[in-house]
N, C-alpha and C positions, 0 to 999 in steps of 0.2 A: 172774491168769491171763496167761501170756505170749502175746502176739499173734504170729502167724507173719509172716514177711516178705511172703508173698503177700497176706495180709489187709491189711497196712499199705499196701503199694504200690498195690493195687487200690482201696483206700478213698481214698488220696491222689488217684489219677486221677479217681475218681468225684466226689469233693467239688469238685475243680477244674473239671471239666466241668459240674457241677451249678450252678455260678455263673451259667452262661448261662440256666438256667431260673429262677434267682432274679431275674435282670433281666427275664425274661418276666413274672414276678409283679409287678415294679415297673411295667411297662407296663400290665398288665391292671388293677391297682389304682389307677392314676394318675387316671383320669377321675372315679371315685367320690370321690376326695379333692380333686382340683383344681377340679372344676366349681363346688362351693359357694364356694371361695376366689376363683375368677374372678368369679363373680356378685357377691361381696361387695366386692372390691377393684378390679376392672376390668370393670364391667358393660358398657362400650362394646364389648368384644370379642365378646360374645354378645348378639345382637339378637333372637333367636327360638328357640323350642324345636327347630326344624329344625336350626339351627346346633349346638345342644347335642347333638342326636342324632348329627350327623356327627362330632363330637369323639370320641364313643365308638365309632361303627361304622366309621370309616375305617381304624382300626388293623388289623382283620382283613382288610380289602381289601389293605392293604400287605403283610400276612402272606401272603396268597394269592399275590401277585406274587413275594415272596421264596421261597416254597416251589417255584415253577417253576424257579428258578435253583439251589436247594440240591442237587438230584439230580446234575446235571452237575458242580457245584462240588465236592461231597464225593467224587464218583467220580474226578475228575482231580486235585484238589488234596489230597485226604485228609480224614478226619474232623476231626482236631485243627486242621489249618491253616484249614479252613472256619470253625471257631469263632473262631480268632484274627483272621481277616480281617474278621469281622463286628463285632468289638469297637470299632474306630475309627468305623465307620458308626453304631453305636448311640450312641457318645459324641457324635458330631456331631448326631444327632437330639435328644438331651437338651439340648444347648447351644442349638440352634435354638428349642426350646420355651422354654427359660429366658429367651432374649432376644427372643422373638417380639413385634413391635410391633403386630400386627394379626391378625385371624382367619385369613386365608390362610396366614400363617406358622405359626400354631398347628396348622393342618391338615397343613402340610408336615412339621413335627416329628413329628406323630402317625403319618403314613403311613410316614415313615422308620423310626420305632421299630417299627412293624408289619412293615416289610420285614426288620428284624433278626430278629424272631420267626420268620418263615418260613424264613430262612436257617439258623437253629440248631436248630429244633424236631426235625427228623429226625436230623441229624448227632450231636447230643448223646446221644440215646437209643441210636443205633446204635453210637457210640463206646464207651459204657459196656458195652453188651451184649457187644460183641466183645472186650472187655479184661478180662472177669471170669470166674471159674470158675463152672460151672453150679450148684454147690451154694450159692453166695451171689449169683447173678445176680439173683434176685428181690428180695432186700433192697437190694442196691446199685443195681439198675435202677429202684427206686422212689425213690431219693434225689433225682433231679432234680425229681420232682413235689413232694416234701417241700420242696425249695428254692423252688419256685414259690409254694407256700403261704406260706413265710416272706417272700418278696418282696412278696406281696399284703398281708400283715400289716404289714410295714415301711411300705409306702405308706399304709395306713390310719392307722397310729399317727402317723407323721411328718406326715401330711396334716392332722391335727387341730390342729397348732400351727405348721406351716411354711407360709409364703406359697407359692403354687403354683409360682412361678419358682424359689424356693430348693429346693423338692422336686425339680424337674428337675435342678438342679445336684448335689444329693445323689446322685441316681440315676446321673449321669454318672461318678461316682467308681468305681462298681462295674464299669463297662465297662473302665476302666484296669486294675482288679484282674484281670478275666477274661483280658486279654491277657498279663499278667505271669505268672500262675500256670500257664499252659499251656506256657510256654517249656521247662521241663526235662522234660516228659512225652514218652513215645514215641508214635509213630503206631500205629494199630490193626494188629495182626499180620495180621488177615484182609485189610485193604486192601492192605498191603504184598505179601501173597501173591498177590492178584488182579492186582497190577501187575507181577508177576514180579520183585519186589524181595526182598532178604534180610530175613526177619523174625526171625532168631535173636536179635538183640540186644533187640528189643521183648519177645519171649517170656521171655527171661532177666530183663529188668528187672521184668516183671510177676510172675515166678515162677508162671507158669500151671501147673496140675496136668496130669497125663497125660490126664485126661478132657477138659480144655479143649483141650489140644494136639491130641488126636485129632479134636476138632470142627473145629479150625482147619485140620488137615492133610487132612481127608477130601476126596477128589475134586478135588485141586488140579490146575492146568493147568501149573504150573512146578515142577520139583523143587527143594525147599528142605530143608535139614538140620533135623531135629528135635533137641530137647535131648538125647534119649536116644541119638541117633545112628542110629536105625532107618533102613533104606533106604526111600526114597520111590519112588512110581511114576514112570515116565518122563513127560516132558512130553506133554500132550494138546493137541489143537487148541483155539484160543481159543473161548469160548462164543459162540453165535449171538446176534444182536440180540434184545433183549426183545420188540420189536414185530414179529417174524416170527410167522406164524400158529401154527406148531407149538410155539413157546415161550410166547407170551402165553396160549394156551388150554390149556397143559399143566396137569396137576393140581397140580404143585409151585408154580405161579404163580397160577393162577385161584382155587384154594380159599383160600389165605391172603390174596389180594387182596380177595376178597369179604368175608371175615371182618374184615380190617383196616379196609376202607372202612366197613363197617356199624357197627363198634364206635365209630369216631371220629365218624361221622355222628350216631349215637344219643347219644354223649357230649354233643354240642353241643345237640341238640334236647331234652335233659333240662331246658334252660333255665338251665344253670349260668352262662353269661356274662352273661345278663340280670341275674342276681342280683349277680354280681361288679361289673359296670360301673354298675349303677343301684341299688345297695343302699340308699343314703340316700333316693333318690326313692321307692323301693318302700315303705319304712317311713313316709315322710311321707304317701304316698297311702293307705296302709292305716290311717292314724290311730293308729298304735301309741302306747301310753302311755310307751314308753321313748324316750329321746333318740336320734334317728336315727344320730348319729355314734358314740355308745356302742354301739348295736346293730350297727353296721357292724364295729367292732373285735371285738365278741363273735363275730360270724360268721367273721371272719378267723382268730381264735384257735382256734375250733372246727375250722376246716378244717386248720390246722397240726397240731393235736393228733391228729385222726383220720387224717391222712396218716401221722403217726408210727406210729400203731397199725397201719395197713395195711402199712407198711414192715417191722414186726416179724413180722407174720403171714403175709406172702405166700409165704415159703418153707416155712412149716409147714402152713397151711391150703390153699394152692394158689390158682391164679388163678380157676378157675370158681366155687368157693363164695363167694369175696369179691365177684365180679361179680354173682352171683345175689342175695346179701344186699343189695348196694348198690342194685340196680334196684328191689327191693321197697320198701326204705326210702325211696328217692327218690319212688316212685309215691305212697305213703301221705302223705308230707309235702307234695307238690304238690297233692294233693286237699284236704288241710287248709288250705293257703295259699289256694286258690281259695274255700274255704268262708268263710275270714276276710273276704275281699272281698265275697262274695255276700250274706252275712248281716249284714255291717257290725258285727262283734263288737266293734269299737273302742268302741261305745257302752256295752258292758257292762264293768264294772270289771275282773274277773280275766281275761275273755276278750280284753281289749285286748292281752294278751301273746301271743295265739295266733300273730300273724305272726312274732315273733322265735323262738317255740318251733318253728314249722314250718320256718323257714329254718335254724335250728340243727340240727334233725333231718335236714333235706335235706343240709346240708353234711357232717354225720357220715356219712350213707349214701353220698354222692357220693365223698367222700375215701377211704372204705374200699375202694372198688372202681373205679368208673368215672372217678375223678379221675386215677389214675396208671397203672392196668393196661393200658388201651388203648395208652398210649405205651410201656410195657414190652414189650407184645406186638409193637409196631411194630419193635423191634429183634430179636425172636425168630422171628417167623413166616416172614419172607421168605427165599428162597434167597440164598446169599451172593453169587453172581455178579450178581444183579439187586437186591440190597438197597438200594443207593443210590437207584436210580430208583424202585423200588416204595415205599420209605418216604417219599420226597419226594412221590410222587403221593398217598399216603394223607394226608400232612400237608396237601396242597392241598385235599383233600375236607374235612378237619376245619376248616380255616381259612375256606374259602368257606362252609361251614355256619355258622360263627360269625358271619360277615358277615350272612347271611340272618336269623339269629336276632336279632341286635342291631338291624338296620335295620327288622325287622318288628315289634319289640316295641310301640312306640308306636302304629303303625297298627292292630295287633291289639287293643290296648286300646280303641280307638275303635269297632272293628267288633264284636268278641265280648266286650267288657268285660275288666277285669283278671281276674275270676274265670274266665271262659272261657279266657283265655290260659294261666293256670296249670293248668287242667284239661287243656288240650291237651298241655302239657308232661308231665302225669301219664300221659297215654295213650302217649306215646313211651317213658316209663320202663317201662310195662307191656310194651310191645313188646320193649324191651331184654331183659327177663327171659326171654321165650320164645326170643329169638334165641340168647342164651347157653346156655340149656337144651339146645337141639337142634343147635347148629352150632359152638360154640367148644370146641376141644380143651384138655386140660390140658397145660401145658408145664413144670410144676414138676420140677426136678432133671434135665431132659433137656438134652443138649448141642444146640448149634445144628444140627449135622449130623443128629442123631436126629429133630429136629423136621422138618427138610427131608425125611427119609426117610418120616416119617409121612404127609406129603401126597402122596408118590409111591406110597404104598400098599405100601411094602416094609419088611421088617424090617432093622434096622441090623446088618449082619453083621461090620462092621469093628471094632466097639467092644463088648467084653464088659464090662459095667459092674461085674460082681462081681469082675473081675480088674484093674480100674483103680484105682490108688491116688489118693486125693484128699488135700487139705490141710485139709479141714474136716469 
């Protein structure tokens, strides 16, 4: 089957931008792989369990700080340039980790690597969503999360045989790759449009369909030629500030903001990063009969596989069904994981495999829906004039929630036991099911302008889908 130029160009851009999420995966998987290596080869660097906890939890703190800067940066510098500017910072963070002579320098490297996460999390997803046709936006918009899973797995596998410093050096090479692959790519047509710049070359390079061009061209404030040569509306007054009362509390901002915040909050309180950051420790504490490092790699491989399945299904099944299935599966597996700790099944022969079974099922469920779709919706739900700021704010909620979850894991174990901690995560997964059921709209196949019109409570009059030609 011959691939269209639009498919190839948009896939090229998506894969290049997704390299940023692959590096996020390397950052997230690093502590699980590096901590055992540090304790084995350089035990003087970690003197207490509190220090071990900080190596894992300080990364999302840096990510939160980065997310505060990502909104203004991608609004003024652009989506692509924000990713490029982050690459050298990330490389420096990995090099600091690789050469770190003491614990404070390890923390500095970790917080800088987290800063990079915060800077690229929203821009990557927004960049991909704005540069893809609606018919393939679900599949392509899920590729960054698939890349993140690949990064986690690379970190797990390489960490089984690489010294922790060498693992940091390996990770730094991906940062150089990110900078290089973005050089020939265009900026987002939507960003160019909102800045009053000519976006015709970007649209032509991407071979965007008329459906996508209609989404890009709807309600613009500066006249820009379309590919078809259609006459555009005259220039309008620039949009008001997001933080004025009539804008911030308008339905087009308030509704998607609540949905985006809630989904990214619930994603973290499912317990996912507790599992990713402390996988080896969890299996050791559960007394699993399987080697903890092998179990960790299995969990990472399952996450990669199930993210791949989600990527293939998202434009067929839709966002809502996958999120609902995801939340139910996560809830059941977290209940099972709590039971494994509570009843100490490790003492029974075949039930000793319950922790690995529970976490594999959890990772399957998480990756099918809540792993990537909240990030995909991050680039879909928000109105275009405020997408930079709102997506950055949503990322900040996600990353601050990650910090709370990671920093509270060990204290919660002491207060409500490991079983109680996993059952608490199960309760949040159950809450996620009902939230999706009653509040999350379906965005499959809709242009970004149509999604914005949905929250305004208006029918899209400017786009007749049955009369719009697409390439897919």
